[in-house]
Every structure is written in structure tokens, then in C-alpha cells.
C-alpha positions in Angstrom: 45.8 0.3 50.9 44.0 -3.0 50.3 40.6 -1.3 50.1 41.9 1.1 47.5 43.2 -1.8 45.3 39.9 -3.7 45.7 38.0 -0.6 44.8 40.1 -0.1 41.7 39.7 -3.7 40.7 35.9 -3.4 41.1 35.8 -0.2 39.0 38.0 -1.9 36.4 35.7 -4.9 36.2 32.5 -2.8 36.0 34.0 -0.4 33.5 35.3 -3.3 31.4 31.8 -4.8 31.3 30.3 -1.5 30.2 33.0 -0.7 27.7 33.1 -4.2 26.4 29.4 -4.2 25.7 29.7 -0.8 24.1 32.5 -2.0 21.7 30.5 -5.2 20.9 27.4 -3.1 19.9 29.6 -0.7 17.9 30.9 -3.7 16.0 27.2 -4.8 15.4 26.4 -1.4 14.1 29.3 -1.6 11.6 27.9 -4.8 10.2 24.2 -4.3 10.6 23.9 -0.5 10.2 21.1 -0.3 12.9 21.3 3.1 14.7 20.1 1.5 17.9 23.4 -0.3 18.2 25.3 2.9 17.5 23.5 5.0 20.2 23.8 2.2 22.7 27.5 1.8 22.0 28.3 5.5 22.3 26.2 5.7 25.5 28.0 2.7 27.0 31.4 4.1 26.1 30.5 7.5 27.5 29.1 6.0 30.7 32.4 4.0 31.1 34.4 7.1 30.7 32.2 9.0 33.2 32.8 6.3 35.8 36.5 6.5 35.3 36.4 10.3 35.6 34.4 10.2 38.8 36.9 7.7 40.3 39.6 10.2 39.2 41.3 7.7 36.9 40.4 9.0 33.5 42.8 12.0 33.8 45.6 9.7 34.8 45.0 7.5 31.7 44.6 10.3 29.2 46.9 13.1 30.7 49.1 11.7 33.5 50.7 15.2 34.0 47.4 16.8 34.8 45.3 14.2 36.8 43.0 16.9 38.3 41.3 17.3 35.0 38.9 14.5 36.0 36.4 16.9 37.4 36.3 18.7 34.1 35.9 15.5 32.2 33.0 14.4 34.4 31.4 17.8 34.1 31.4 17.3 30.2 30.5 13.7 30.3 27.3 14.0 32.3 25.3 15.9 29.5 27.0 13.8 26.8 26.1 10.5 28.5 22.5 11.6 29.3 22.0 13.0 25.7 23.2 9.7 24.2 20.9 7.8 26.6 18.0 10.0 25.3 18.9 9.3 21.7 19.2 5.5 22.4 15.8 5.6 24.2 14.2 7.4 21.2 15.6 4.9 18.8 14.8 1.8 21.0 11.2 2.8 21.8 10.6 4.3 18.3 9.2 7.5 19.8 9.2 9.4 16.6 6.6 7.0 15.1 4.8 5.7 18.2 4.9 8.7 20.6 5.6 11.9 18.7 4.8 14.2 21.6 7.2 12.3 23.9 9.9 12.4 21.1 9.7 16.2 21.0 9.9 16.4 24.8 13.1 14.3 24.8 14.6 16.5 22.1 13.9 19.5 24.3 15.7 17.8 27.2 18.8 17.3 25.0 18.8 21.1 24.4 18.4 21.8 28.1 21.3 19.5 28.9 23.6 21.4 26.5 22.5 24.8 27.7 22.1 24.0 31.4 25.4 25.2 32.8 25.2 28.5 31.1 21.6 29.4 32.1 21.9 27.7 35.5 24.7 29.7 36.9 23.0 33.1 37.2 19.7 31.6 38.3 21.1 29.4 41.1 23.9 31.7 41.9 26.6 29.1 42.2 30.0 28.7 40.7 29.7 27.8 37.0 30.9 24.2 37.1 28.8 23.5 40.3 25.8 25.0 38.6 26.3 22.7 35.6 26.4 19.6 37.8 23.3 20.7 39.7 21.3 21.6 36.5 22.3 18.5 34.6 21.6 16.3 37.6 18.0 17.7 37.8 17.6 17.2 34.0 19.0 13.6 34.3 16.4 12.8 37.0 13.6 14.2 34.8 15.0 12.1 31.9 15.0 8.9 33.9 11.4 9.6 35.1 10.2 10.4 31.6 11.9 7.3 30.0 10.4 5.1 32.7 6.9 6.4 31.9 7.5 6.0 28.2 8.7 2.4 28.8 5.5 1.6 30.7 3.4 3.1 27.9 5.2 1.1 25.2 4.9 -2.1 27.3 1.2 -1.5 27.7 0.9 -1.3 23.9 2.4 -4.7 23.5 6.1 -3.7 22.8 7.7 -6.6 24.6 11.4 -5.5 24.4 10.3 -2.6 26.7 10.5 -5.1 29.6 14.2 -5.3 29.4 14.4 -1.5 29.0 12.3 -1.0 32.2 14.3 -3.5 34.1 17.6 -1.9 33.2 16.2 1.6 33.9 14.9 0.4 37.3 18.4 -0.6 38.5 19.9 2.5 37.0 17.3 4.7 38.6 17.9 3.3 42.0 21.6 3.8 41.8 21.6 7.1 40.1 18.9 8.5 42.3 21.0 7.7 45.4 24.1 9.1 43.6 22.3 12.3 42.7 20.8 12.7 46.2 24.4 12.4 47.5 25.7 15.0 45.0 22.9 17.4 45.9 23.7 16.9 49.6 20.2 15.6 50.4 21.7 12.4 51.9 25.0 11.9 53.6 27.7 11.0 51.2 29.1 7.5 51.5 31.5 5.5 49.2 28.7 3.0 48.4 26.6 5.7 46.8 29.1 6.0 44.0 29.3 2.2 43.6 25.5 2.0 43.6 25.4 4.3 40.6 28.1 2.3 38.8 26.3 -1.0 39.5 23.1 0.6 38.3 24.8 1.6 35.0 26.2 -1.9 34.7 22.8 -3.6 35.1 21.2 -1.0 32.9 23.7 -1.7 30.1 23.3 -5.5 30.5 19.5 -5.3 30.4 19.7 -2.8 27.5 21.8 -5.3 25.6 19.2 -8.0 26.2 16.5 -5.6 25.1 18.3 -4.7 21.9 18.9 -8.4 21.2 15.2 -9.1 21.7 14.2 -6.1 19.7 16.5 -7.0 16.8 15.3 -10.6 16.9 11.7 -9.4 16.6 12.8 -6.9 14.0 14.4 -9.7 12.0 11.3 -11.9 12.4 9.1 -9.0 11.3 11.4 -8.4 8.3 11.3 -12.1 7.5 7.5 -12.1 7.7 7.4 -9.0 5.5 9.8 -10.6 3.1 7.6 -13.7 3.0 4.5 -11.5 2.6 6.3 -9.6 -0.1 7.2 -12.8 -1.9 3.6 -14.1 -1.5 2.3 -10.8 -2.8 4.6 -10.9 -5.7 3.6 -14.5 -6.4 0.0 -13.6 -6.2 0.7 -10.7 -8.5 2.5 -13.0 -10.9 -0.4 -15.5 -10.7 -2.9 -12.7 -11.3 -0.8 -11.5 -14.2 -0.6 -15.0 -15.5 -4.3 -15.5 -15.1 -4.9 -12.2 -16.9 -2.5 -13.1 -19.6 -4.1 -16.6 -19.9 -7.5 -14.9 -20.1 -6.2 -12.5 -22.7 -4.6 -15.4 -24.7 -7.8 -17.4 -24.4 -9.9 -14.4 -25.4 -7.5 -13.6 -28.3 -7.5 -17.3 -29.3 -11.3 -17.4 -29.2 -11.3 -14.2 -31.3 -8.8 -15.6 -33.7 -10.9 -18.8 -33.8 -14.0 -16.8 -34.6 -12.1 -14.9 -37.2 -10.8 -18.1 -38.7 -14.3 -19.6 -38.7 -15.7 -16.4 -40.3 -12.8 -16.4 -42.9 -13.5 -20.1 -43.6 -17.2 -19.4 -43.8 -16.6 -16.6 -46.3 -14.1 -18.7 -48.2 -16.5 -21.6 -48.3 -19.2 -19.2 -49.7 -16.8 -18.4 -52.5 -15.2 -21.8 -53.1 -16.2 -25.4 -52.7 -15.0 -26.9 -49.4 -12.4 -29.3 -50.9 -11.0 -26.6 -53.1 -10.9 -24.1 -50.2 -9.2 -26.7 -48.0 -6.6 -27.4 -50.7 -6.0 -23.7 -51.2 -5.5 -23.1 -47.4 -3.2 -26.1 -47.1 -1.0 -25.7 -50.2 -1.6 -22.1 -51.2 -3.0 -23.1 -54.6 -5.6 -25.3 -56.3 -5.0 -27.8 -59.1 -7.5 -27.6 -62.0 -9.4 -30.8 -62.5 -11.4 -32.4 -65.3 -14.9 -33.6 -64.5 -16.3 -36.0 -67.0 -19.8 -36.4 -65.6 -21.5 -33.2 -64.5 -24.8 -31.4 -65.2 -24.8 -27.7 -65.7 -27.8 -25.5 -64.7 -28.3 -22.0 -66.1 -31.2 -19.9 -64.8 -32.1 -16.5 -66.3 -34.8 -13.9 -65.6 -36.7 -13.1 -68.8 -37.1 -9.4 -69.7 -34.7 -8.4 -66.9 -33.1 -5.6 -68.9 -36.5 -4.0 -69.6 -37.5 -4.2 -65.9 -34.2 -2.8 -64.6 -35.1 0.7 -66.0 -38.4 0.8 -64.3 -37.5 0.2 -60.6 -35.1 1.9 -58.1 -31.7 0.4 -57.8 -32.2 -0.6 -54.2 -35.4 -2.4 -55.0 -33.7 -4.2 -57.9 -30.8 -5.4 -55.7 -33.2 -6.5 -53.0 -35.2 -8.5 -55.5 -32.1 -10.2 -56.9 -30.8 -10.9 -53.4 -34.0 -12.5 -52.3 -34.3 -14.7 -55.4 -30.6 -15.8 -55.6 -30.5 -16.4 -51.8 -33.4 -18.7 -52.2 -31.7 -20.4 -55.2 -28.6 -20.9 -52.9 -30.7 -22.7 -50.4 -32.4 -24.8 -52.9 -29.2 -25.8 -54.7 -27.6 -26.7 -51.3 -30.5 -29.0 -50.5 -30.0 -30.9 -53.8 -26.2 -31.0 -53.7 -25.4 -28.4 -56.4 -22.4 -26.2 -56.3 -23.1 -22.6 -57.1 -20.5 -21.2 -59.5 -21.5 -17.6 -60.0 -24.1 -15.1 -61.0 -23.7 -13.0 -64.1 -26.2 -10.1 -63.9 -29.6 -11.9 -63.8 -28.1 -15.3 -64.7 -27.5 -18.0 -62.1 -25.0 -20.8 -62.8 -24.8 -24.0 -60.7 -23.3 -27.4 -61.3 -24.1 -30.9 -60.0 -21.2 -33.5 -59.9 -18.3 -31.3 -58.8 -16.0 -30.9 -57.0 -17.0 -34.4 -55.7 -18.6 -36.8 -58.2 -22.3 -37.4 -58.0 -24.0 -40.5 -59.5 -27.4 -38.8 -60.1 -26.0 -35.4 -61.0 -28.6 -34.8 -63.8 -31.6 -35.9 -61.7 -30.4 -33.6 -58.8 -30.0 -30.8 -61.3 -33.6 -31.2 -62.7 -35.1 -31.5 -59.2 -33.3 -28.3 -58.2 -34.6 -26.6 -61.4 -38.2 -27.6 -60.7 -38.0 -26.3 -57.2 -36.6 -23.0 -58.4 -39.4 -22.7 -60.9 -42.0 -23.4 -58.2 -40.4 -20.8 -56.0 -40.5 -18.2 -58.7 -44.2 -19.0 -59.6 -45.2 -18.7 -55.9 -43.3 -15.5 -55.6 -44.8 -14.0 -58.7 -48.3 -14.8 -57.4 -47.6 -12.7 -54.2 -45.4 -9.9 -55.6 -46.1 -6.9 -57.7 -42.9 -7.6 -59.7 -43.2 -10.6 -62.0 -40.1 -12.4 -62.9 -40.6 -15.0 -65.6 -37.6 -17.4 -65.6 -36.0 -19.8 -68.1 -33.8 -22.7 -67.0 -31.5 -24.7 -69.2 -29.7 -27.9 -68.2 -27.0 -29.8 -70.2 -24.7 -32.6 -69.1 -21.1 -33.2 -70.2 -17.4 -32.6 -69.5 -16.0 -29.5 -67.8 -12.7 -28.3 -66.4 -12.9 -26.6 -63.0 -10.4 -24.5 -61.1 -9.5 -21.4 -59.2 -8.4 -18.2 -61.0 -7.4 -14.9 -59.7 -4.7 -13.6 -57.3 -6.4 -11.0 -55.1 -10.0 -12.2 -55.5 -10.3 -15.9 -56.0 -12.9 -17.2 -58.4 -13.9 -20.8 -58.8 -15.1 -21.3 -62.4 -15.8 -24.0 -65.0 -14.8 -24.1 -68.6 -15.7 -26.3 -71.6 -18.0 -26.7 -74.5 -20.7 -28.1 -72.2 -20.9 -24.7 -70.4 -21.6 -22.9 -73.7 -24.2 -25.5 -74.7 -25.9 -25.2 -71.3 -26.1 -21.4 -71.8 -27.6 -21.9 -75.3 -30.1 -24.4 -74.0 -31.3 -21.9 -71.4 -31.7 -19.2 -74.1 -33.9 -21.6 -76.1 -36.2 -22.4 -73.1 -39.7 -21.0 -72.8 -40.4 -18.7 -69.8 -41.4 -20.8 -66.8 -40.0 -24.0 -68.3 -37.0 -26.2 -67.6 -35.3 -27.0 -70.9 -33.0 -30.1 -71.3 -30.5 -31.0 -73.9 -30.7 -34.5 -75.4 -27.8 -35.7 -73.4 -29.3 -34.4 -70.1 -32.7 -35.9 -71.1 -31.1 -39.3 -71.6 -29.9 -39.3 -68.0 -33.2 -38.4 -66.5 -35.8 -39.9 -68.8 -36.7 -42.6 -66.3 -37.2 -40.1 -63.5 -39.1 -37.3 -65.2 -41.8 -37.0 -67.8 -40.6 -34.7 -70.6 -41.9 -33.2 -73.8 -39.9 -33.4 -77.0 -39.5 -30.0 -78.6 -37.7 -31.1 -81.7 -34.4 -29.9 -83.1 -33.7 -26.3 -82.3 -31.0 -24.3 -83.9 -28.4 -22.8 -81.4 -25.5 -20.5 -82.1 -22.3 -22.2 -83.1 -23.7 -25.8 -82.6 -26.3 -26.1 -85.3 -29.6 -27.9 -84.5 -29.9 -30.1 -81.4 -32.7 -32.0 -79.7 -34.3 -30.3 -76.7 -37.0 -31.3 -74.1 -39.1 -29.5 -71.6 -39.5 -31.2 -68.2 -43.2 -31.7 -67.4 -43.2 -33.5 -64.0 -41.5 -36.3 -62.1 -42.2 -39.8 -63.5 -45.5 -41.2 -62.4 -47.2 -37.8 -61.9 -49.8 -36.8 -64.6 -48.8 -33.5 -66.0 -52.0 -32.8 -68.0 -50.1 -33.0 -71.3 -50.1 -36.1 -73.5 -47.3 -35.2 -75.9 -45.3 -38.2 -76.8 -41.6 -38.5 -76.2 -39.1 -39.0 -79.0 -38.4 -42.6 -79.6 
């Protein structure tokens, strides 16, 4: 009687350990949703029920009126337990990814476990239930051997949790092999054979729990490393995007800067710099009166006649070459180009910023323009005789226009400068009396007398001969 009680207590302790670990892993599955926990929990619970059925206690617990149903329960629980063990092994060792051929073999063994009793009875020639036990026992031994080999393969490939798997299977194999040999009648049956199998299951479950814990710890570390790597990758991606965006912004900024510089350059070609700066800053320009300026008008003689004799492109090329040279000459002497009107070129010295020697600068510019035209005429088939007139006085300057800005000058001095130019001889620089009075100490001039101009009557005019101190070859006296 005492032996029976001790045996029952031992079974209760062992089954409690197995079922307890199964319930623990089932709870982990509910929270973690890792299928390895689920298969291990179901395997543990099925193994615990199988032990109770073998000890003929499961029937008493489930159906006290029919306790002899334990043999039927054990017959059903064998394939169920082994099938769950196979599913757990597939999940734990990741055979689907790492060992596809072994994964398919284990799947085949599950099918054989389910079909074993029905195909084993006619072949072996035993009673149906006995045939099922024999068939499933043989399949179970094949499963154990296969999983041991798979565990060794995974361990050789560096899968460290396979150590706990192999340790648990080793204990289980020893116990179950003895138990199966006893069932098959290959060794004499003793009570310790059943206990050896139960202890093997207990050690297997314990080591499997340790293996699952190790595997999950490694999985969490791997996931943490992957998360860190993902965050680092995202950060690198963000940095790369930021660098690309910064490069785009820098490129666009440089492009806008170039466009701004080009716009400013074009604006400065149209307007004087102070006027352009005021226009960009305030959106408008205030007209200003300039009391001391000198106005230069240059005109190509016989231009209208020549226009009809040359192609349009040639004409434009000629004017562009001449006026471009005039622009450079005027810039060197500080003159502000106002505009061109056909073949006429208008420039002013003394605006928008005052210039003390505006008249002298204007005459020097005119003499250089004349020299340029003379040199060009000597080398070119087209001859362009030119007249230049200079007058000094008061003008008003400002910007007009809404869509196309124009910087222009107005005043009686502008009209007089145009008339002085019309009265000049080709190849000469003609001065009004007021302009002459401002440059008479810097240039030798020839008095031309009073010349009648439209709307102003007769005014004194002078041709510039040469800078002061240079003999011009003409001894005409100046007007006193």
C-alpha cells in the first residue's frame, strides 16, 4: 500500500512539473504570440495527460464511472504527443528555413502517425489497438533519432539553443527507448521502465524550457540589434536625405544667386547702379535735378543713305560693334550711357553721381570715340563719318515705364546738345560756348563763330583740336 501511495505521489509531482511548465509557456504564448511557446505548451500538456493515462489515473479523473478508458486515452495521446513534439521541433530548430528537406520528412512522419493504426493492423496482423501502439512506437523512435540528428546539425551550424534541445532529447531518448523496448517485449517489463520514461519526459521538458528561454533571449537580442540597425539605417537615410536636400538647397541657392547676379547685371546695363539699387529696394525711383552735367551726342553721318545699301544683319553687326566700343570708352571716362536712337548715341557725364570735371571727361571720351571711328574707317570697307556735339547745363533724370524701365534725361540742355551735334562737321567734336568755358584750360579749340540752331537762335560754337599743350597743326585763334 505504501509503495502505491509513493508511486502516486511521484507521478503527481512529475506530472505537476510537466503540466506546470506547459501552462507557463501557454501563458507566455498568450502575451508574446510566439508559436514555439504554443507548441511546447501543448506538447507538455499532452505528455502530462499521457503519463496519467499510462498510470491509469486519467480515466478516474475524467470519467470515474469508466476508469478502464485509460488504455484508449493512451492510444490516442501517443500520436498526439509525438505530433506536437514534431511541430515544436520544427518551430524551435526553424527547419522550414534552415533545413527544408528535414522539415518535409518531419511532416511526413506526422502523417504516418495519424495513419499508422489503420495501415498497421493488416500488415502486422495484430489487434487494431495493439497495431496502433506498435506502429506509433516505431514512428516515435524514428522521430527521436531524426530530431537528435537535426539538433546536432543545427548545433554544428552555430545554433547554440540546440544544446538544451539535445540535452533534453538525450534524457528523453534514454527513458523512452527503454520504455518502448519494454512495450515491444524486447526487454523484460519492470516498473522502473515506466518511471524512466516519465523522468525522461520531465528532463526533456525542463531542458526544452531552458532552450526556449535561451532562444527567445537570442531572438530578442537579434530583434533589438535589427531595431538598432533599422534606426541607424533610418538615421543614415534621413542624413542622406538631409544632405541631398542641403545640396539641392545649396544648388538652388547658387542658381538663384546666379540668376540674381544676372538680373542685376542686366538691370545695371539698363539703369545706373544707384538708380537700380533704389528701384530694387523701394520699388520706384525718385526723379532728380542735376545742375552740373555735360551731355554728349554722337551721330553717324549719312547713315540713312548707307542703310539702304547693306544687308540688315551687316548693318546691325556694324552698329553693335561701334556702340559696344562706345560703351567701353564711356565707362572708362565715367560717362553714363542713356540710350541709342537709331544711329545716335547719347551719354552724360555728372550723373547720377556728381562729377567735378564732367565736361573734361566728356571731351576726352568724345576724342577717343573719334579716334576709334577713324581707325575703324581705315581698316573697314564701310566708312562711317561721325559728328559729336557736347553741351553742359541742367537736366532732370529719372526712370519711366512700367513693364520696360527706361532711364532718361530731360531739359533744355538736352535739346541744345542735340543741335550742337547737328551743327558739327563730320569727324569733329563740337562744343557749345558753355561746355567750352569748362574745358578751355584743358583742350585747344577753334572758334567757329555764331551758328544758328533751331529754336535757340545763334550761339557760339567751338571745334576741339587737341588737348592743351599738344600742337594741333592749326593756328586759329580762340575767341577772346
